[in-house]
Backbone as CSV, one residue per row, in Angstrom:
resi,resn,N_x,N_y,N_z,CA_x,CA_y,CA_z,C_x,C_y,C_z
1,MET,15.664,-1.026,90.048,14.476,-0.987,89.207,14.142,0.449,88.871
2,LYS,14.565,0.907,87.747,14.325,2.280,87.338,13.100,2.339,86.430
3,PRO,12.213,3.338,86.635,11.065,3.453,85.744,11.519,3.844,84.352
4,LYS,10.891,3.263,83.346,11.309,3.507,81.974,10.412,4.515,81.265
5,ILE,9.446,5.070,82.007,8.542,6.047,81.430,8.960,7.414,81.916
6,ALA,9.297,8.293,81.005,9.728,9.637,81.378,8.552,10.600,81.255
7,ILE,8.415,11.503,82.202,7.381,12.525,82.134,8.035,13.860,82.438
8,PRO,7.414,14.956,82.016,8.000,16.264,82.316,8.039,16.504,83.816
9,ILE,9.084,17.179,84.261,9.204,17.518,85.682,8.354,18.755,85.955
10,VAL,7.587,18.699,87.023,6.841,19.879,87.449,7.609,20.485,88.607
11,VAL,8.221,21.644,88.367,9.072,22.241,89.386,8.360,23.409,90.060
12,VAL,7.053,23.491,89.899,6.313,24.546,90.577,5.698,23.964,91.834
13,LEU,5.473,24.805,92.794,4.838,24.366,94.020,3.350,24.253,93.754
14,LEU,2.842,23.027,93.803,1.427,22.796,93.552,0.622,23.195,94.777
15,CYS,-0.457,23.905,94.558,-1.254,24.401,95.676,-2.151,23.300,96.219
16,PHE,-2.188,23.179,97.538,-3.115,22.265,98.192,-4.477,22.946,98.273
17,GLN,-5.527,22.227,97.905,-6.868,22.765,98.020,-7.734,21.712,98.694
18,GLN,-8.321,22.087,99.809,-9.156,21.144,100.534,-10.416,20.865,99.740
19,VAL,-10.847,19.606,99.707,-12.049,19.233,98.986,-13.030,18.593,99.946
20,ILE,-14.315,18.636,99.558,-15.343,17.977,100.346,-15.203,16.474,100.128
21,GLN,-15.175,15.715,101.203,-14.924,14.292,101.067,-15.684,13.517,102.130
22,ALA,-15.888,12.238,101.870,-16.620,11.387,102.794,-15.856,11.251,104.111
23,GLN,-14.542,11.069,104.021,-13.704,11.012,105.207,-12.930,12.317,105.321
24,THR,-12.754,12.778,106.545,-12.094,14.064,106.727,-10.924,13.941,107.697
25,LEU,-9.952,14.801,107.507,-8.795,14.873,108.393,-9.043,15.917,109.476
26,LYS,-8.442,15.720,110.632,-8.504,16.727,111.682,-7.907,18.035,111.159
27,SER,-8.384,19.137,111.713,-7.918,20.441,111.231,-6.410,20.606,111.427
28,LYS,-5.864,20.070,112.530,-4.418,20.188,112.750,-3.646,19.398,111.704
29,ILE,-4.173,18.239,111.296,-3.503,17.452,110.251,-3.569,18.195,108.925
30,GLN,-4.729,18.789,108.621,-4.852,19.572,107.385,-3.835,20.717,107.372
31,LYS,-3.689,21.380,108.506,-2.708,22.468,108.596,-1.299,21.933,108.388
32,SER,-1.017,20.767,108.952,0.315,20.163,108.790,0.586,19.824,107.338
33,VAL,-0.432,19.332,106.636,-0.283,18.997,105.217,0.114,20.234,104.417
34,VAL,-0.563,21.347,104.682,-0.257,22.593,103.973,1.166,23.054,104.307
35,GLU,1.542,22.986,105.573,2.885,23.424,105.984,3.968,22.551,105.343
36,ILE,3.736,21.251,105.282,4.694,20.358,104.626,4.757,20.670,103.133
37,GLY,3.611,20.992,102.539,3.583,21.347,101.121,4.444,22.557,100.804
38,ASP,4.555,23.464,101.766,5.392,24.648,101.560,6.879,24.297,101.450
39,THR,7.246,23.098,101.869,8.658,22.687,101.827,9.000,21.872,100.579
40,PHE,8.068,21.700,99.668,8.343,20.919,98.452,9.575,21.419,97.685
41,PRO,9.810,22.752,97.613,10.995,23.221,96.877,12.319,22.726,97.456
42,GLU,12.299,22.189,98.675,13.530,21.676,99.278,13.896,20.285,98.759
43,ILE,12.999,19.649,98.014,13.306,18.327,97.464,14.341,18.488,96.353
44,PRO,15.461,17.762,96.412,16.486,17.887,95.367,15.922,17.560,93.986
45,MET,16.480,18.185,92.949,15.942,18.065,91.606,15.901,16.622,91.097
46,ASP,16.975,15.856,91.339,16.975,14.484,90.855,15.931,13.638,91.574
47,ARG,15.749,13.896,92.856,14.723,13.177,93.615,13.329,13.594,93.164
48,LEU,13.155,14.868,92.894,11.873,15.383,92.405,11.477,14.690,91.109
49,LYS,12.435,14.548,90.221,12.171,13.889,88.942,11.753,12.439,89.158
50,TYR,12.424,11.767,90.073,12.097,10.363,90.328,10.714,10.234,90.965
51,LEU,10.370,11.117,91.903,9.048,11.098,92.521,7.955,11.353,91.487
52,ASP,8.242,12.238,90.518,7.293,12.484,89.432,7.031,11.201,88.644
53,GLN,8.077,10.443,88.385,7.944,9.216,87.612,7.155,8.159,88.376
54,VAL,7.451,8.019,89.664,6.708,7.047,90.476,5.229,7.427,90.528
55,SER,4.954,8.710,90.719,3.570,9.187,90.768,2.849,8.902,89.460
56,PHE,3.552,9.103,88.350,2.942,8.874,87.048,2.609,7.395,86.854
57,LEU,3.481,6.516,87.311,3.228,5.088,87.175,2.024,4.644,88.012
58,VAL,1.881,5.214,89.205,0.694,4.920,90.018,-0.559,5.425,89.314
59,PHE,-0.478,6.624,88.762,-1.608,7.190,88.026,-1.974,6.325,86.818
60,LYS,-0.974,5.870,86.071,-1.236,5.025,84.911,-1.900,3.719,85.321
61,LYS,-1.501,3.191,86.462,-2.122,1.969,86.970,-3.599,2.202,87.266
62,LEU,-3.915,3.380,87.762,-5.301,3.713,88.084,-6.159,3.826,86.824
63,GLU,-5.547,4.176,85.707,-6.301,4.300,84.462,-6.916,2.982,84.025
64,ASP,-6.296,1.866,84.442,-6.768,0.545,84.035,-7.776,-0.049,85.003
65,SER,-8.106,0.651,86.084,-8.987,0.092,87.093,-9.674,1.216,87.853
66,THR,-10.762,0.879,88.528,-11.450,1.878,89.343,-10.776,2.047,90.700
67,LYS,-9.924,1.082,91.070,-9.206,1.149,92.344,-7.863,0.466,92.189
68,VAL,-6.840,1.021,92.837,-5.485,0.492,92.718,-4.977,0.073,94.097
69,ASP,-4.353,-1.104,94.146,-3.652,-1.548,95.350,-2.207,-1.047,95.272
70,VAL,-1.804,-0.244,96.233,-0.422,0.231,96.324,0.180,-0.373,97.579
71,LEU,1.277,-1.114,97.411,1.894,-1.807,98.540,3.322,-1.319,98.752
72,PHE,3.599,-0.768,99.939,4.955,-0.377,100.313,5.634,-1.570,100.992
73,LEU,6.782,-1.954,100.466,7.480,-3.139,100.963,8.884,-2.805,101.453
74,ASP,9.234,-3.331,102.617,10.615,-3.308,103.074,10.890,-4.618,103.809
75,GLU,11.998,-4.697,104.506,12.374,-5.970,105.125,11.507,-6.310,106.334
76,THR,11.325,-5.336,107.250,10.727,-5.646,108.548,9.323,-5.115,108.761
77,ASN,8.825,-4.261,107.871,7.531,-3.597,108.046,7.475,-2.833,109.369
78,GLN,8.578,-2.144,109.639,8.621,-1.274,110.805,8.356,0.167,110.351
79,GLU,9.194,1.117,110.739,8.832,2.521,110.555,8.738,2.990,109.100
80,ILE,9.699,2.629,108.249,9.753,3.219,106.909,8.511,2.887,106.097
81,SER,8.178,1.622,105.981,7.014,1.244,105.164,5.705,1.693,105.811
82,GLN,5.646,1.649,107.135,4.417,2.080,107.809,4.169,3.578,107.616
83,LEU,5.228,4.378,107.758,5.063,5.826,107.603,4.778,6.212,106.156
84,ALA,5.407,5.521,105.211,5.103,5.794,103.798,3.634,5.534,103.522
85,MET,3.121,4.434,104.031,1.699,4.109,103.862,0.806,5.189,104.485
86,ILE,1.116,5.556,105.723,0.275,6.523,106.438,0.249,7.870,105.723
87,TRP,1.422,8.344,105.275,1.456,9.678,104.669,0.855,9.704,103.262
88,LEU,0.985,8.636,102.492,0.312,8.629,101.190,-1.197,8.506,101.386
89,GLN,-1.636,7.718,102.370,-3.056,7.658,102.703,-3.571,9.042,103.099
90,THR,-2.783,9.751,103.890,-3.171,11.091,104.325,-3.348,12.022,103.127
91,GLY,-2.396,11.965,102.182,-2.505,12.799,100.987,-3.724,12.463,100.149
92,MET,-4.019,11.173,100.005,-5.187,10.771,99.220,-6.490,11.189,99.914
93,LEU,-6.501,11.122,101.246,-7.665,11.607,101.996,-7.840,13.110,101.811
94,TYR,-6.738,13.825,101.863,-6.775,15.282,101.730,-7.412,15.690,100.401
95,TYR,-7.074,14.982,99.347,-7.588,15.322,98.019,-8.899,14.626,97.678
96,GLY,-9.397,13.785,98.583,-10.680,13.143,98.344,-10.627,11.918,97.460
97,TYR,-9.458,11.270,97.373,-9.310,10.086,96.519,-9.056,8.806,97.317
98,SER,-9.404,8.802,98.597,-9.112,7.625,99.411,-9.853,6.384,98.921
99,ASP,-10.988,6.588,98.251,-11.746,5.436,97.758,-11.158,4.856,96.474
100,ARG,-10.186,5.537,95.880,-9.575,5.057,94.634,-8.306,4.247,94.874
101,PHE,-7.806,4.272,96.107,-6.532,3.626,96.408,-6.645,2.757,97.656
102,ASN,-6.154,1.541,97.569,-5.996,0.667,98.722,-4.502,0.626,99.030
103,ILE,-4.076,1.455,99.993,-2.657,1.634,100.277,-2.297,0.826,101.518
104,GLN,-1.325,-0.076,101.371,-0.931,-0.941,102.474,0.591,-1.010,102.562
105,SER,1.067,-1.600,103.643,2.500,-1.835,103.794,2.703,-3.248,104.319
106,ALA,3.889,-3.794,104.060,4.208,-5.147,104.518,5.707,-5.342,104.513
107,GLY,6.147,-6.449,105.105,7.569,-6.756,105.164,7.871,-8.134,104.611
108,ILE,9.090,-8.309,104.150,9.534,-9.632,103.711,9.660,-10.548,104.929
109,SER,10.274,-10.024,106.001,10.388,-10.753,107.275,9.971,-9.786,108.386
110,PRO,8.675,-9.602,108.599,8.219,-8.594,109.567,8.767,-8.839,110.967
111,LYS,9.130,-7.742,111.611,9.694,-7.804,112.959,8.616,-7.382,113.949
112,ILE,8.313,-8.246,114.886,7.256,-7.975,115.861,7.869,-7.269,117.063
113,GLU,7.918,-5.955,116.989,8.447,-5.146,118.085,7.846,-3.752,118.003
114,PRO,7.876,-2.988,119.101,7.270,-1.645,119.108,7.843,-0.738,118.023
115,MET,6.985,0.151,117.500,7.392,1.098,116.461,7.452,2.493,117.075
116,SER,8.590,2.841,117.602,8.728,4.102,118.325,8.550,5.328,117.438
117,LYS,8.923,5.219,116.173,8.848,6.369,115.264,7.414,6.830,115.011
118,LEU,6.441,5.946,115.207,5.050,6.341,114.970,4.617,7.467,115.899
119,ALA,5.282,7.580,117.063,4.933,8.639,118.016,5.135,10.028,117.415
120,GLU,6.013,10.134,116.406,6.260,11.429,115.770,5.020,11.962,115.055
121,LEU,4.085,11.077,114.727,2.869,11.511,114.043,2.025,12.433,114.922
122,LYS,2.189,12.359,116.238,1.381,13.181,117.138,1.602,14.673,116.898
123,GLU,2.836,15.047,116.555,3.115,16.476,116.349,2.398,17.032,115.123
124,TYR,1.929,16.157,114.231,1.195,16.593,113.046,-0.319,16.560,113.254
125,GLY,-0.767,16.095,114.420,-2.196,16.106,114.725,-2.855,14.743,114.821
126,PHE,-2.116,13.668,114.534,-2.682,12.330,114.659,-2.752,11.928,116.136
127,SER,-3.741,11.114,116.472,-3.822,10.502,117.795,-3.431,9.030,117.657
128,ILE,-2.564,8.551,118.556,-2.058,7.185,118.460,-2.189,6.499,119.813
129,ARG,-2.666,5.273,119.777,-2.690,4.494,121.005,-2.511,3.017,120.692
130,ASN,-1.955,2.293,121.638,-1.828,0.848,121.489,-3.217,0.227,121.561
131,THR,-3.416,-0.784,120.777,-4.708,-1.459,120.803,-4.499,-2.952,120.936
132,ARG,-5.308,-3.575,121.738,-5.194,-5.010,121.930,-6.075,-5.727,120.915
133,GLY,-5.535,-6.747,120.335,-6.278,-7.520,119.351,-5.556,-8.807,119.076
134,GLU,-5.766,-9.331,117.876,-5.130,-10.595,117.540,-3.638,-10.427,117.251
135,ASN,-3.173,-9.160,117.066,-1.763,-8.903,116.785,-1.069,-8.390,118.046
136,PRO,0.086,-8.960,118.405,0.765,-8.564,119.660,1.222,-7.109,119.672
137,ILE,1.603,-6.562,118.515,1.983,-5.154,118.403,1.015,-4.490,117.421
138,SER,0.163,-3.621,117.942,-0.849,-3.008,117.087,-1.162,-1.613,117.595
139,TYR,-1.359,-0.668,116.653,-1.640,0.724,116.994,-2.877,1.202,116.246
140,LYS,-3.682,2.005,116.929,-4.818,2.672,116.291,-4.421,4.123,116.064
141,ILE,-4.445,4.553,114.815,-4.061,5.920,114.452,-5.297,6.669,113.990
142,ASP,-5.731,7.625,114.774,-6.937,8.399,114.489,-6.558,9.605,113.632
143,PHE,-7.188,9.714,112.443,-6.886,10.841,111.556,-8.016,11.861,111.484
144,GLY,-9.136,11.597,112.120,-10.262,12.527,112.058,-11.572,11.788,112.109
145,SER,-12.156,11.536,110.942,-13.438,10.840,110.885,-13.283,9.324,110.962
146,GLY,-12.072,8.849,111.044,-11.829,7.415,111.105,-10.441,7.129,111.644
147,ASN,-10.035,5.879,111.525,-8.715,5.505,112.024,-8.142,4.366,111.195
148,TRP,-6.834,4.183,111.322,-6.132,3.061,110.705,-5.559,2.191,111.799
149,ILE,-5.620,0.879,111.609,-4.967,-0.060,112.504,-3.652,-0.476,111.849
150,VAL,-2.556,-0.252,112.551,-1.224,-0.488,112.009,-0.520,-1.557,112.835
151,TYR,0.055,-2.541,112.159,0.810,-3.597,112.843,1.752,-4.253,111.839
152,PRO,2.842,-4.885,112.296,3.777,-5.545,111.375,3.119,-6.766,110.734
153,LYS,3.272,-6.896,109.411,2.669,-8.034,108.724,3.514,-8.411,107.513
154,SER,3.359,-9.630,107.057,4.081,-10.114,105.885,3.262,-9.845,104.632
155,PHE,3.953,-9.677,103.511,3.224,-9.414,102.269,2.404,-10.626,101.843
156,GLN,2.823,-11.846,102.238,2.058,-13.038,101.874,0.684,-13.029,102.548
157,SER,0.600,-12.453,103.744,-0.662,-12.468,104.487,-1.733,-11.587,103.858
158,LEU,-1.340,-10.668,102.962,-2.304,-9.746,102.362,-3.082,-10.372,101.214
159,ASN,-2.526,-11.421,100.614,-3.193,-12.115,99.501,-3.601,-11.170,98.371
160,LEU,-2.692,-10.257,98.016,-2.959,-9.328,96.927,-2.512,-9.941,95.608
161,SER,-3.240,-9.648,94.551,-2.881,-10.165,93.231,-1.667,-9.440,92.682
162,SER,-0.699,-10.191,92.189,0.494,-9.577,91.613,0.173,-8.794,90.345
163,GLU,-0.939,-9.110,89.714,-1.324,-8.434,88.473,-1.945,-7.071,88.727
164,THR,-2.588,-6.930,89.854,-3.319,-5.679,90.122,-2.650,-4.793,91.167
165,THR,-1.592,-5.280,91.812,-0.942,-4.521,92.880,0.317,-3.833,92.370
166,PHE,0.465,-2.551,92.724,1.675,-1.803,92.388,2.578,-1.808,93.606
167,ASN,3.721,-2.495,93.496,4.648,-2.640,94.617,5.719,-1.549,94.595
168,ILE,5.885,-0.864,95.704,6.934,0.133,95.847,7.919,-0.381,96.885
169,TYR,9.105,-0.801,96.428,10.129,-1.343,97.319,10.933,-0.201,97.932
170,LEU,10.968,-0.155,99.245,11.645,0.918,99.954,13.065,0.543,100.359
171,GLU,13.452,-0.684,100.045,14.818,-1.169,100.245,15.176,-2.040,99.057
172,ASN,16.461,-2.352,98.896,16.896,-3.217,97.797,16.505,-4.659,98.092
173,LEU,15.307,-5.039,97.656,14.784,-6.349,98.025,14.447,-7.237,96.842
174,SER,14.312,-6.672,95.658,13.828,-7.471,94.534,14.632,-7.204,93.274
175,ASP,14.892,-8.275,92.505,15.515,-8.150,91.190,14.480,-8.247,90.076
176,ASP,13.226,-8.329,90.465,12.144,-8.549,89.510,11.692,-7.214,88.929
177,GLU,12.137,-6.898,87.728,11.764,-5.639,87.094,10.513,-5.852,86.249
178,THR,9.379,-5.515,86.793,8.121,-5.622,86.061,7.419,-4.280,86.102
179,LYS,6.375,-4.182,85.312,5.637,-2.918,85.252,4.927,-2.611,86.570
180,ASN,4.801,-3.620,87.448,4.102,-3.423,88.718,5.049,-3.246,89.898
181,ASN,6.337,-3.110,89.633,7.335,-2.954,90.698,8.212,-1.734,90.446
182,ILE,8.584,-1.063,91.533,9.539,0.031,91.415,10.213,0.229,92.772
183,GLU,11.429,0.759,92.770,12.140,1.079,94.006,12.017,2.565,94.324
184,LEU,11.857,2.852,95.606,11.884,4.221,96.104,12.587,4.142,97.454
185,LEU,13.890,4.356,97.447,14.708,4.073,98.624,14.757,5.262,99.585
186,PHE,14.728,4.938,100.882,14.859,5.936,101.943,15.966,5.497,102.886
187,SER,16.824,6.428,103.270,17.869,6.110,104.244,17.382,6.326,105.672
188,ASP,16.344,7.178,105.838,15.737,7.402,107.150,14.300,7.841,106.938
189,THR,13.624,8.187,108.023,12.194,8.509,107.933,11.906,10.004,107.792
190,SER,12.918,10.858,107.893,12.672,12.299,107.984,12.028,12.899,106.737
191,SER,12.328,12.361,105.563,11.792,12.929,104.324,10.486,12.280,103.866
192,ILE,10.030,11.271,104.579,8.839,10.533,104.129,7.581,11.399,104.066
193,PRO,7.238,12.197,105.103,6.012,13.012,105.001,6.009,13.919,103.778
194,ARG,7.102,14.640,103.558,7.171,15.569,102.429,7.068,14.841,101.091
195,GLU,7.783,13.753,100.932,7.819,13.081,99.626,6.525,12.340,99.333
196,MET,5.894,11.765,100.337,4.616,11.094,100.106,3.508,12.105,99.802
197,LEU,3.527,13.246,100.493,2.527,14.273,100.189,2.792,14.896,98.823
198,TYR,4.051,14.998,98.435,4.343,15.477,97.088,3.771,14.514,96.046
199,MET,3.957,13.209,96.264,3.390,12.233,95.337,1.871,12.350,95.270
200,ALA,1.230,12.549,96.429,-0.227,12.714,96.442,-0.643,13.941,95.627
201,THR,0.138,15.016,95.745,-0.142,16.234,94.993,-0.007,16.012,93.493
202,ARG,1.031,15.296,93.089,1.245,15.005,91.675,0.134,14.112,91.120
203,ILE,-0.252,13.087,91.880,-1.332,12.198,91.437,-2.632,12.985,91.317
204,ASN,-2.895,13.856,92.287,-4.086,14.694,92.206,-4.056,15.582,90.967
205,ASN,-2.892,16.176,90.686,-2.760,17.033,89.516,-3.014,16.266,88.223
206,LEU,-2.491,15.040,88.141,-2.696,14.213,86.945,-4.163,13.830,86.791
207,LEU,-4.829,13.510,87.895,-6.249,13.158,87.827,-7.107,14.357,87.448
208,GLN,-6.750,15.536,87.964,-7.495,16.742,87.623,-7.320,17.097,86.146
209,THR,-6.100,16.923,85.632,-5.824,17.216,84.229,-6.597,16.282,83.313
210,LYS,-6.761,15.029,83.750,-7.446,14.037,82.948,-8.935,14.351,82.812
211,GLN,-9.507,14.963,83.833,-10.948,15.217,83.818,-11.344,16.267,82.777
């Protein structure tokens, strides 16, 4: 599923600027965001172009509504989709747009087992702990003024409208090429923080330009 809308590539390093916001990130997370932003030039040119296109499509979706549902989908809803969700949420919080996006993740066949990769978030300043609730595997991730509850779930359980939700497939899972679907494939989790924060930066830049 290739996006059919072409936009100019921005090959400059966009500056992160902290904004006053209702929800805030811990200072260590803010520092991590800036440090990751310094590595944007390491993104390969073809990947950079594709990330620009995905960001533009999310931005265009926002133009039609006051809030956009963004859903990251993979097979099991384990590390890849969960981390993509967390890092794009982090970027939107950093720029003060968390109220404009409902960012979630889900799996086609969610696997109910521990998510060891989430522990890597601690080095960036997040606090993580297991939480007991109605879900057998569940984590509370503290980002500062609030927290996210993360657990494996199916996309059917979210009851999101196909008309209003922008689906980002992180694996080859769908042949349905619609304006609300796109693929963004990852072979591992190492590039997710950088690429999701880059997308947040591009979306912020597009929103600032629009104003």
